[in-house]
MARKOL-479440 format. One line per field, with one value per residue: x, y, z of N, C-alpha, C in turn; residue number from 1. Coordinates in steps of 0.001 Angstrom, whole numbers, plus 500000, padded with zeros to 6 digits. Each point is the difference from the previous one (the first is absolute). Last residue first. Layout:
BEGIN
n_east = [X, ...]
n_north = [Y, ...]
n_up = [Z, ...]
ca_east = [X, ...]
ca_north = [Y, ...]
ca_up = [Z, ...]
c_east = [X, ...]
c_north = [Y, ...]
c_up = [Z, ...]
seq = [NUM, ...]
END
This chain:
BEGIN
n_east = [519088, 503699, 504392, 500557, 500349, 504163, 503145, 503343, 502003, 500491, 503084, 504475, 500973, 500377, 504130, 503151, 499361, 501283, 504502, 501357, 499067, 502878, 503888, 499563, 499909, 504134, 502420, 498611, 501261, 504284, 500556, 498686, 502932, 503486, 498661, 496381, 496296, 496495, 496548, 500027, 504166, 501349, 498217, 501998, 503908, 499523, 498946, 503527, 502550, 498262, 500493, 503936, 500237, 497847, 502257, 503117, 498374, 498826, 503275, 500791, 496994, 500569, 503175, 498756, 497779, 502611, 501975, 497388, 499613, 503489, 499982, 497342, 501813, 502858, 498054, 498676, 503303, 501100, 497452, 501245, 503667, 499229, 498496, 503222, 502248, 497893, 500460, 503891, 500413, 498720, 502756, 501425, 497571, 500213, 502409, 499019, 495280, 497641, 500538, 498173, 495441, 498674, 500492, 496602, 496132, 500206, 499726, 495647, 496168, 496205, 497009, 501853, 503871, 502720, 498358, 495250, 497482, 499633, 499157, 500815, 499402, 499092, 497817, 498045, 497686, 498953, 498105, 500354, 504029, 501720, 496983, 499712, 498484, 499014, 496726, 495767, 499057, 501175, 502529, 503323, 502650, 503119, 503694, 503788, 500619, 499307, 497027, 499002, 499142, 499006, 497765, 494508, 496204, 500054, 500677, 504430, 504222, 505046, 502146, 497879, 498671, 500828, 503100, 503058, 502692, 501556, 500375, 502737, 504320, 500396, 500073, 504085, 503007, 499450, 501979, 504511, 501111, 499859, 503702, 503763, 500010, 500938, 504501, 502443, 499509, 502556, 504420, 500741, 499959, 503265, 502071, 502073, 497803, 495552, 497830, 496413, 500210, 501795, 497171, 496958, 501476, 500027, 495917, 498558, 501612, 497810, 496115, 500453, 500429, 496046, 497365, 501140, 498566, 495527, 498790, 500913, 497040, 495998, 500066, 499894, 495813, 496875, 500873, 499134, 495634, 498668, 501189, 497347, 495950, 500145, 500133, 495963, 497431, 501082, 498364, 495633, 499401, 501018, 496761, 496829, 501253, 499560, 495796, 498833, 501729, 497794, 496209, 500754, 501041, 496438, 497724, 502092, 499632, 496576, 500443, 503754, 504492, 503891, 504248, 504282, 503214, 499125, 500569, 499359, 495608, 497461, 500644, 497690, 495561, 499248, 500223, 496242, 496476, 500254, 498623, 495417, 498196, 500325, 496763, 495875, 499735, 499311, 495592, 497312, 500554, 498037, 495472, 498711, 500111, 497161, 498256, 496467, 498701]
n_north = [747540, 497843, 498868, 495831, 496141, 498321, 498697, 500075, 497629, 496894, 496530, 501651, 502549, 497687, 498142, 502846, 501087, 496886, 499819, 502997, 498816, 496964, 501704, 501986, 497191, 498470, 502924, 500428, 496645, 500183, 502774, 498303, 497186, 502006, 501921, 498411, 502094, 501150, 499126, 495997, 499136, 503212, 499791, 497033, 501427, 502773, 497909, 498163, 502903, 501182, 496941, 500051, 503121, 498926, 497258, 502073, 502223, 497480, 499071, 503366, 500440, 497206, 501260, 503133, 498467, 498453, 503265, 501922, 497651, 500372, 503692, 499817, 497855, 502490, 502840, 498140, 499479, 503714, 500867, 497831, 501773, 503622, 499207, 499034, 503609, 502497, 498565, 501253, 504440, 502054, 501878, 504697, 504760, 504854, 500839, 497110, 499574, 502376, 498549, 495762, 499693, 500929, 496602, 496790, 501032, 499449, 495618, 497481, 499355, 502826, 498791, 496079, 498139, 499823, 497588, 499505, 504069, 502157, 497560, 499700, 499381, 498150, 494903, 496874, 496287, 496846, 497628, 502300, 503183, 503164, 503211, 502240, 502321, 501227, 498533, 500533, 502428, 504316, 504782, 504037, 502348, 499005, 502128, 502712, 504922, 502848, 497297, 495948, 498282, 503627, 502916, 498759, 496991, 494540, 495013, 497939, 501476, 499819, 502148, 504745, 503481, 502886, 498277, 497722, 501015, 500156, 500055, 497697, 501935, 503618, 499038, 498746, 503390, 502087, 497898, 500847, 503624, 499312, 497878, 502611, 502408, 497639, 499097, 503329, 500422, 497191, 501291, 503044, 498276, 495863, 494833, 495670, 497246, 498556, 497304, 499766, 502555, 497978, 497215, 502116, 501547, 496954, 499272, 503028, 499416, 496910, 501395, 502160, 497325, 498209, 502713, 500391, 496574, 500118, 502836, 498492, 496872, 501615, 501852, 497004, 498117, 502582, 500396, 496325, 499363, 502338, 498221, 496488, 501006, 501070, 496411, 497846, 501748, 498706, 495854, 499848, 501265, 496793, 496790, 501235, 499658, 495822, 498841, 501673, 497782, 496138, 500626, 500977, 496465, 497594, 501978, 502346, 503345, 503133, 503488, 503607, 500439, 495824, 498146, 503489, 503614, 503812, 500027, 495810, 498405, 501712, 498167, 496029, 500415, 501286, 496700, 497350, 501865, 499774, 496038, 499506, 502311, 498076, 496837, 501628, 501378, 496789, 498613, 502809, 499833, 496456, 500312, 502619, 498199, 495507, 494777, 495493, 494491]
n_up = [829210, 497581, 501741, 502181, 497249, 498438, 504002, 504858, 504423, 504042, 501363, 500588, 503829, 504074, 501333, 502006, 504552, 503233, 501355, 503327, 504428, 502216, 501929, 504212, 503757, 501707, 502756, 504471, 503045, 501981, 503726, 504163, 502409, 502557, 504261, 503545, 503509, 504267, 503453, 502943, 502166, 503154, 504310, 503073, 502221, 503737, 504058, 502532, 502703, 504191, 503544, 502570, 503480, 504028, 503076, 502779, 503784, 503788, 503238, 503141, 503608, 503719, 503215, 503260, 503842, 503580, 502801, 503406, 504027, 503138, 502867, 503844, 503753, 502729, 503160, 504100, 503266, 502575, 503852, 503982, 502416, 502885, 504386, 503278, 501869, 503405, 504397, 502235, 501788, 504355, 503489, 499975, 500638, 499107, 495784, 496450, 498941, 496436, 495515, 499067, 498931, 495579, 496790, 499743, 497550, 495368, 498122, 501750, 503114, 500487, 495901, 496939, 496559, 495893, 496004, 499852, 499868, 495645, 495165, 494582, 494137, 495621, 498005, 495918, 496133, 495242, 495999, 495680, 500567, 502928, 503729, 505097, 505251, 505619, 504210, 503353, 504324, 503900, 500745, 502596, 503362, 504823, 503442, 501740, 500282, 496183, 496509, 496264, 495740, 495708, 496682, 499098, 499225, 501468, 500568, 502131, 502081, 499075, 496229, 498283, 495961, 496117, 496693, 502837, 505191, 505706, 504973, 503187, 500486, 502950, 504594, 501966, 501240, 504139, 503655, 500911, 502742, 504620, 501909, 501065, 504063, 503943, 501062, 502134, 504627, 502757, 500925, 503477, 504445, 500436, 499262, 500799, 503313, 498816, 495898, 496944, 495921, 496060, 497562, 497230, 495826, 496415, 497851, 496740, 495667, 497316, 497764, 495855, 496207, 498286, 497232, 495412, 497148, 498624, 496379, 495621, 498104, 498200, 495702, 496406, 498871, 497405, 495423, 497229, 498431, 496162, 495845, 498395, 497839, 495437, 497023, 498984, 496547, 495640, 498498, 498320, 495550, 496718, 498890, 496844, 495525, 497928, 498319, 495779, 496207, 498442, 497310, 495496, 497071, 498138, 496340, 495626, 496616, 501347, 503397, 498992, 499091, 500418, 499225, 500317, 498879, 496758, 495212, 497828, 499608, 496515, 495752, 498957, 498565, 495505, 496591, 499340, 497506, 495320, 497833, 499220, 496355, 495665, 498732, 498440, 495508, 496644, 499133, 497355, 495300, 497574, 499030, 496298, 495652, 499487, 499651, 499520, 499778]
ca_east = [498849, 498772, 500078, 500008, 498631, 499371, 499752, 498866, 500451, 498875, 498716, 499898, 500049, 498661, 499116, 500405, 499685, 498550, 499726, 500474, 499047, 498778, 500340, 500111, 498643, 499332, 500627, 499623, 498616, 499983, 500588, 498985, 498951, 500501, 500360, 501335, 500276, 501103, 499745, 498622, 499689, 500746, 499315, 498738, 500332, 500443, 498803, 499249, 500729, 499847, 498669, 500033, 500821, 499192, 498972, 500671, 500418, 498852, 499783, 501090, 499736, 498891, 500531, 500777, 499049, 499394, 500975, 500107, 498791, 500092, 500968, 499332, 499036, 500780, 500444, 498830, 499707, 500969, 499534, 498789, 500402, 500563, 498883, 499312, 500884, 499846, 498680, 500089, 500506, 498933, 499687, 500835, 499800, 499264, 500402, 501461, 500509, 499648, 500517, 501454, 500247, 499674, 501084, 501154, 499748, 500035, 501388, 500706, 501131, 500493, 500001, 498688, 499455, 500675, 501445, 500576, 500020, 500864, 499228, 500392, 500158, 501133, 499838, 501032, 499799, 500906, 499668, 498588, 499699, 501189, 499891, 500146, 500548, 500195, 501360, 500569, 499023, 500074, 498690, 499638, 498829, 499652, 498721, 500245, 500093, 501238, 500115, 500169, 499629, 500887, 501388, 500865, 500152, 499665, 499191, 498846, 498730, 499556, 500298, 500989, 499378, 499165, 498820, 500203, 498858, 500407, 499026, 498713, 500054, 500123, 498685, 499141, 500383, 499428, 498560, 499839, 500198, 498824, 498895, 500190, 499805, 498567, 499349, 500376, 499200, 498624, 499960, 500126, 498753, 499704, 499280, 500870, 501327, 500021, 501247, 499707, 499380, 500973, 500989, 499316, 499969, 501372, 500329, 499313, 500730, 501241, 499663, 499765, 501304, 500746, 499450, 500419, 501446, 500214, 499564, 500939, 501256, 499768, 499940, 501349, 500828, 499533, 500215, 501428, 500279, 499455, 500855, 501265, 499761, 499856, 501331, 500736, 499467, 500506, 501410, 500029, 499532, 501082, 500985, 499393, 500113, 501397, 500236, 499293, 500756, 501215, 499595, 499577, 501193, 500650, 499203, 500113, 501195, 499626, 499531, 498599, 499759, 498595, 499165, 499033, 500737, 499678, 500128, 501409, 500705, 499585, 500723, 501394, 500031, 499782, 501215, 501030, 499688, 500385, 501463, 500413, 499713, 501023, 501266, 499873, 500116, 501409, 500730, 499646, 500588, 501455, 500218, 499766, 501205, 500118, 500687, 500708, 499759]
ca_north = [500262, 500205, 501321, 501054, 500259, 500910, 499390, 500473, 501003, 500880, 499292, 499175, 500888, 500575, 498958, 499688, 501142, 499966, 498937, 500470, 501017, 499342, 499302, 501027, 500426, 498930, 499914, 501193, 499837, 499008, 500631, 500906, 499205, 499410, 500966, 499484, 499245, 500507, 501215, 500129, 498858, 500171, 501024, 499448, 499059, 500805, 500592, 498940, 499639, 501124, 499906, 498895, 500453, 500937, 499217, 499272, 500991, 500241, 498816, 499951, 501028, 499527, 498936, 500653, 500519, 498862, 499422, 500922, 499868, 498729, 500201, 500802, 499127, 499098, 500768, 500195, 498697, 499840, 500811, 499396, 498802, 500454, 500394, 498776, 499317, 500641, 499611, 498580, 499841, 499525, 498600, 499064, 498661, 499971, 501060, 499951, 499222, 500550, 501366, 499909, 499564, 501135, 500978, 499454, 500128, 501428, 500455, 500008, 499081, 500019, 501323, 500607, 499718, 500819, 500108, 498657, 499392, 500687, 500524, 499322, 500829, 500921, 501113, 500095, 501281, 500315, 499236, 499624, 499099, 499978, 498802, 500266, 498960, 500633, 500348, 498981, 499555, 498570, 499364, 499324, 500685, 499521, 499287, 498580, 499328, 500400, 501433, 500315, 498789, 499470, 499975, 501038, 501031, 501361, 500607, 499223, 500554, 499186, 498578, 499488, 499098, 500733, 500512, 499724, 499805, 500108, 500787, 499301, 498838, 500489, 500474, 498829, 499386, 500844, 499705, 498771, 500357, 500784, 499048, 499271, 500919, 500296, 498810, 499949, 501002, 499501, 498968, 500684, 500686, 501099, 501114, 500653, 500222, 501220, 499834, 499119, 500745, 500942, 499187, 499503, 501100, 500210, 498881, 500240, 501082, 499414, 499255, 500985, 500580, 498983, 499949, 501184, 499889, 499017, 500575, 501051, 499352, 499366, 501060, 500559, 499060, 499827, 501283, 500110, 499113, 500638, 501156, 499490, 499573, 501219, 500605, 499251, 500430, 501355, 499877, 499481, 501079, 500967, 499427, 500044, 501382, 500231, 499316, 500747, 501223, 499627, 499581, 501208, 500712, 499205, 500053, 498714, 499338, 499055, 498697, 500154, 501440, 500323, 499063, 499206, 499011, 500095, 501382, 500370, 499274, 500610, 501268, 499708, 499506, 501115, 500826, 499227, 500031, 501327, 500060, 499129, 500700, 501041, 499346, 499500, 501143, 500389, 498967, 500105, 501224, 499813, 499066, 500723, 500790, 501287, 500911, 501097, 501243]
ca_up = [500876, 499223, 499358, 501025, 500457, 499027, 498680, 499172, 499033, 499694, 499974, 498796, 498831, 499815, 499474, 498623, 499146, 499786, 499033, 498696, 499538, 499558, 498759, 498955, 499664, 499249, 498672, 499239, 499569, 498916, 498805, 499448, 499368, 498745, 498972, 499709, 498782, 499176, 499226, 499525, 499143, 498753, 499218, 499497, 498934, 498859, 499392, 499326, 498779, 499069, 499393, 499031, 498869, 499222, 499311, 498928, 499006, 499144, 499155, 499017, 498987, 499161, 499143, 498939, 499018, 499305, 499077, 498867, 499198, 499265, 498920, 498973, 499318, 499159, 498845, 499132, 499387, 498919, 498875, 499447, 499254, 498724, 499137, 499608, 499062, 498694, 499481, 499631, 498635, 499117, 500325, 499223, 500564, 501272, 500935, 500034, 501122, 501319, 500074, 500185, 501392, 500870, 499886, 500713, 501435, 500311, 500059, 498734, 500139, 501380, 500631, 500254, 501313, 501015, 499816, 499965, 501339, 500955, 501127, 501244, 501192, 499886, 500928, 501034, 500676, 501109, 501198, 500053, 498879, 499145, 499160, 498578, 499125, 498698, 499577, 499113, 499009, 499704, 499981, 498762, 499444, 498660, 499962, 499787, 501293, 500686, 500266, 501419, 500722, 501027, 499542, 500541, 498970, 500391, 498939, 499577, 500467, 501129, 499807, 500952, 500973, 500936, 499314, 498578, 499094, 498599, 499245, 500070, 499115, 498628, 499576, 499813, 498736, 498946, 499962, 499216, 498597, 499598, 499827, 498742, 498872, 499910, 499449, 498586, 499304, 499919, 498968, 498713, 499641, 500913, 499387, 499021, 500575, 500820, 500765, 501143, 501088, 500566, 500720, 501202, 500969, 500490, 500894, 501275, 500674, 500527, 501227, 501063, 500341, 500752, 501361, 500744, 500214, 501080, 501276, 500394, 500386, 501299, 501005, 500132, 500758, 501382, 500674, 500301, 501131, 501202, 500301, 500524, 501378, 500808, 500090, 501016, 501297, 500261, 500377, 501367, 500877, 500124, 500920, 501328, 500462, 500371, 501265, 501046, 500283, 500724, 501345, 500720, 500422, 501051, 501236, 500690, 499475, 498941, 500499, 500375, 499993, 500227, 499250, 500772, 500777, 501439, 500460, 499920, 501057, 501259, 500111, 500343, 501365, 500931, 500006, 500689, 501442, 500476, 500061, 501107, 501262, 500198, 500355, 501377, 500907, 500064, 500744, 501420, 500556, 500113, 501103, 501256, 500271, 499331, 500920, 499365, 500733]
c_east = [499742, 498805, 498726, 500011, 499944, 498580, 499337, 499921, 498838, 500420, 498854, 498616, 499866, 499964, 498608, 499062, 500314, 499554, 498513, 499724, 500388, 498990, 498767, 500338, 500018, 498602, 499316, 500557, 499530, 498578, 499966, 500519, 498949, 498924, 500536, 500502, 501404, 500264, 501099, 499837, 498608, 499702, 500688, 499261, 498732, 500339, 500365, 498775, 499255, 500721, 499784, 498659, 500079, 500763, 499171, 499003, 500686, 500324, 498841, 499854, 501072, 499697, 498923, 500589, 500723, 499018, 499431, 500972, 500024, 498789, 500160, 500919, 499271, 499087, 500809, 500386, 498804, 499807, 500947, 499473, 498791, 500440, 500504, 498836, 499361, 500860, 499776, 498678, 500087, 500506, 498945, 499674, 500791, 499886, 499362, 500552, 501515, 500720, 499708, 500594, 501493, 500261, 499757, 501165, 501195, 499781, 500102, 501388, 500774, 501182, 500418, 500134, 498681, 499468, 500693, 501516, 500603, 500037, 500923, 499255, 500437, 500195, 501241, 499735, 500962, 499729, 500838, 499631, 498547, 499903, 501144, 499907, 500149, 500711, 500013, 501388, 500586, 498890, 500152, 498641, 499618, 498719, 499666, 498736, 500295, 500171, 501258, 500079, 500057, 499474, 500970, 501439, 500931, 500136, 499610, 499260, 498775, 498647, 499390, 500175, 501055, 499326, 499056, 498721, 500465, 498819, 500408, 498917, 498665, 500006, 500029, 498621, 499171, 500345, 499311, 498535, 499819, 500100, 498739, 498869, 500131, 499704, 498512, 499348, 500306, 499107, 498598, 499943, 500086, 498731, 499682, 499352, 500922, 501377, 500223, 501228, 499700, 499416, 501037, 500936, 499320, 500044, 501402, 500315, 499354, 500837, 501242, 499692, 499866, 501378, 500711, 499504, 500500, 501491, 500262, 499633, 501014, 501263, 499800, 500038, 501424, 500978, 499578, 500303, 501472, 500293, 499530, 500926, 501284, 499765, 499959, 501401, 500705, 499495, 500598, 501437, 500014, 499599, 501178, 500952, 499374, 500200, 501429, 500224, 499334, 500811, 501217, 499605, 499664, 501236, 500645, 499214, 500183, 501211, 499684, 499480, 498543, 499860, 498534, 499217, 499109, 500836, 499803, 500226, 501465, 500688, 499634, 500810, 501430, 500073, 499866, 501309, 501063, 499723, 500476, 501517, 500402, 499794, 501100, 501282, 499894, 500210, 501467, 500763, 499713, 500647, 501484, 500268, 499852, 501310, 500247, 500607, 500844]
c_north = [501495, 500351, 500307, 501378, 501103, 500353, 501016, 499246, 500401, 501134, 500902, 499355, 499212, 500899, 500558, 498970, 499688, 501155, 499919, 498952, 500516, 500989, 499303, 499380, 501067, 500431, 498939, 499918, 501191, 499806, 499040, 500705, 500898, 499226, 499359, 500800, 499400, 499082, 500380, 501147, 500126, 498845, 500222, 501006, 499399, 499106, 500850, 500554, 498936, 499711, 501116, 499867, 498919, 500515, 500903, 499175, 499317, 501030, 500231, 498786, 499964, 500990, 499446, 498969, 500691, 500462, 498837, 499444, 500892, 499789, 498733, 500212, 500748, 499049, 499134, 500765, 500106, 498663, 499866, 500748, 499321, 498813, 500427, 500306, 498716, 499314, 500593, 499495, 498543, 499703, 499425, 498535, 498963, 498627, 499787, 501062, 499910, 499269, 500631, 501396, 499930, 499645, 501202, 500980, 499494, 500239, 501472, 500597, 499927, 499084, 499895, 501347, 500717, 499792, 500670, 500053, 498598, 499351, 500594, 500667, 499144, 500859, 500887, 501223, 500046, 501413, 500319, 499297, 499582, 498963, 500022, 498669, 500523, 498990, 500659, 500419, 498895, 499621, 498543, 499344, 499410, 500678, 499604, 499165, 498510, 499318, 500287, 501515, 500233, 498695, 499360, 499847, 501129, 500978, 501437, 500690, 499217, 500446, 499119, 498486, 499445, 499145, 500733, 500415, 499596, 499636, 500188, 500738, 499258, 498837, 500485, 500415, 498763, 499446, 500841, 499597, 498785, 500392, 500729, 499018, 499262, 500899, 500253, 498800, 500019, 500984, 499446, 499011, 500725, 500707, 501054, 501210, 500754, 500283, 501268, 499717, 499155, 500750, 500903, 499149, 499566, 501100, 500167, 498901, 500338, 501059, 499349, 499296, 501011, 500517, 498957, 499973, 501180, 499806, 499040, 500590, 501034, 499329, 499420, 501087, 500516, 499158, 499913, 501296, 500070, 499158, 500714, 501146, 499501, 499664, 501284, 500580, 499279, 500533, 501366, 499878, 499553, 501156, 500954, 499440, 500181, 501419, 500230, 499363, 500815, 501241, 499647, 499667, 501260, 500710, 499220, 500080, 498619, 499299, 498986, 498620, 500336, 501512, 500377, 499074, 499079, 499068, 500114, 501412, 500398, 499325, 500732, 501286, 499714, 499562, 501134, 500784, 499261, 500155, 501338, 500030, 499163, 500737, 500996, 499318, 499571, 501151, 500366, 498995, 500120, 501199, 499747, 499107, 500755, 500676, 501302, 500931, 501116]
c_up = [500125, 500869, 499210, 499377, 501046, 500449, 499096, 498671, 499092, 499062, 499591, 499882, 498704, 498778, 499729, 499381, 498529, 499113, 499677, 498916, 498606, 499450, 499418, 498646, 498914, 499566, 499144, 498578, 499167, 499478, 498813, 498748, 499346, 499251, 498714, 498804, 500041, 498808, 499020, 499017, 499389, 499039, 498655, 499125, 499384, 498809, 498786, 499289, 499201, 498691, 498980, 499278, 498925, 498779, 499096, 499188, 498819, 498926, 499032, 499081, 498914, 498877, 499079, 499044, 498846, 498937, 499211, 498961, 498776, 499105, 499175, 498807, 498882, 499229, 499041, 498742, 499053, 499297, 498809, 498793, 499349, 499151, 498607, 499053, 499489, 498946, 498607, 499431, 499568, 498591, 499061, 500250, 499217, 500638, 501370, 500955, 500043, 501126, 501353, 500167, 500286, 501466, 500894, 499947, 500807, 501490, 500370, 500166, 498687, 500218, 501464, 500713, 500224, 501405, 501177, 499895, 500019, 501376, 501053, 501150, 501188, 501239, 499946, 500874, 501182, 500509, 501225, 501304, 500157, 498884, 498993, 499249, 498576, 499105, 498623, 499530, 499153, 499039, 499593, 500133, 498646, 499541, 498564, 499988, 499868, 501346, 500807, 500166, 501506, 500566, 500984, 499556, 500454, 498834, 500345, 498867, 499604, 500531, 501085, 499850, 500943, 501048, 500931, 499291, 498605, 499104, 498543, 499219, 499973, 499012, 498556, 499491, 499688, 498621, 498931, 499902, 499097, 498526, 499558, 499749, 498676, 498803, 499805, 499318, 498507, 499255, 499807, 498849, 498662, 499554, 501048, 499346, 499065, 500582, 500827, 500852, 501210, 501196, 500669, 500838, 501294, 501053, 500574, 500992, 501335, 500713, 500603, 501312, 501130, 500404, 500849, 501433, 500830, 500288, 501153, 501348, 500487, 500506, 501396, 501070, 500184, 500807, 501458, 500734, 500399, 501235, 501264, 500375, 500660, 501465, 500826, 500183, 501137, 501338, 500315, 500498, 501463, 500917, 500200, 501052, 501378, 500515, 500479, 501369, 501103, 500382, 500849, 501424, 500774, 500531, 501150, 501306, 500621, 499398, 498913, 500390, 500283, 500078, 500083, 499076, 500791, 500859, 501517, 500553, 500038, 501186, 501287, 500156, 500445, 501447, 501014, 500075, 500809, 501499, 500561, 500160, 501214, 501318, 500254, 500464, 501453, 500971, 500147, 500849, 501494, 500662, 500201, 501199, 501326, 500377, 499270, 501062, 499404]
seq = [293, 292, 291, 290, 289, 288, 287, 286, 285, 284, 283, 282, 281, 280, 279, 278, 277, 276, 275, 274, 273, 272, 271, 270, 269, 268, 267, 266, 265, 264, 263, 262, 261, 260, 259, 258, 257, 256, 255, 254, 253, 252, 251, 250, 249, 248, 247, 246, 245, 244, 243, 242, 241, 240, 239, 238, 237, 236, 235, 234, 233, 232, 231, 230, 229, 228, 227, 226, 225, 224, 223, 222, 221, 220, 219, 218, 217, 216, 215, 214, 213, 212, 211, 210, 209, 208, 207, 206, 205, 204, 203, 202, 201, 200, 199, 198, 197, 196, 195, 194, 193, 192, 191, 190, 189, 188, 187, 186, 185, 184, 183, 182, 181, 180, 179, 178, 177, 176, 175, 174, 173, 172, 171, 170, 169, 168, 167, 166, 165, 164, 163, 162, 161, 160, 159, 158, 157, 156, 155, 154, 153, 152, 151, 150, 149, 148, 147, 146, 145, 144, 143, 142, 141, 140, 139, 138, 137, 136, 135, 134, 133, 132, 131, 130, 129, 128, 127, 126, 125, 124, 123, 122, 121, 120, 119, 118, 117, 116, 115, 114, 113, 112, 111, 110, 109, 108, 107, 106, 105, 104, 103, 102, 101, 100, 99, 98, 97, 96, 95, 94, 93, 92, 91, 90, 89, 88, 87, 86, 85, 84, 83, 82, 81, 80, 79, 78, 77, 76, 75, 74, 73, 72, 71, 70, 69, 68, 67, 66, 65, 64, 63, 62, 61, 60, 59, 58, 57, 56, 55, 54, 53, 52, 51, 50, 49, 48, 47, 46, 45, 44, 43, 42, 41, 40, 39, 38, 37, 36, 35, 34, 33, 32, 31, 30, 29, 28, 27, 26, 25, 24, 23, 22, 21, 20, 19, 18, 17, 16, 15, 14, 13, 12, 11, 10, 9, 8, 7, 6, 5, 4, 3, 2, 1]
END
């Protein structure tokens, strides 16, 4: 079989182009720091990287949900703590007012004034909001859970929840009537009755004291529930942070280059290319016939 000079030249040129392409690909990887610069570089790696990025996007959304849930629960915990402290002060004043032998009319009026002021403080805390939504208002679109008279104006419905992982959904709101008592027998109505009866009907204070203890028990239970949910959110926050690190490591393994190894490959490929150039130059050196054509 006769091998022409043209065939030798074409074959050599194809080999040189393959070597040059390999050098260019390695240099591109070295410049970008990535193993995969286009899908054809590694279809399997591209698919793996896309899945990892999708998981990272979900993890980032869960992180935002966790931060929002923490804001809800922290604000709710603070409001309930403040309301319990206020309710304890009202209880102390009620006990003081029920001791008619040691409380004169001026003292009773002072107690009534303070209890009325404390009731306003309870309403203020019960109407605390996060992101413009009342903590204890359920799914109401309004800005308040209770009006000035102490009537619940929130809207009952499905609980407000946040998805903090693929399989974990945590409730972030607290039902006002469940925490503070039903309408007419809630902490606001009881405080209003105490403020009135401490002056006009001290004998009724013992009943109000018992009712107040019951409502305070409900508030304590609500606070415990908020604390338990906050603990779950904190645990999930750590899990989510660990997952984010794992996903970042997986993506780096799929896409990022091994810098020392890549530099060595570039040098070896360049050396091979230079050697191929020298060998090709000798293999297809011009002959006398080339000049006679």
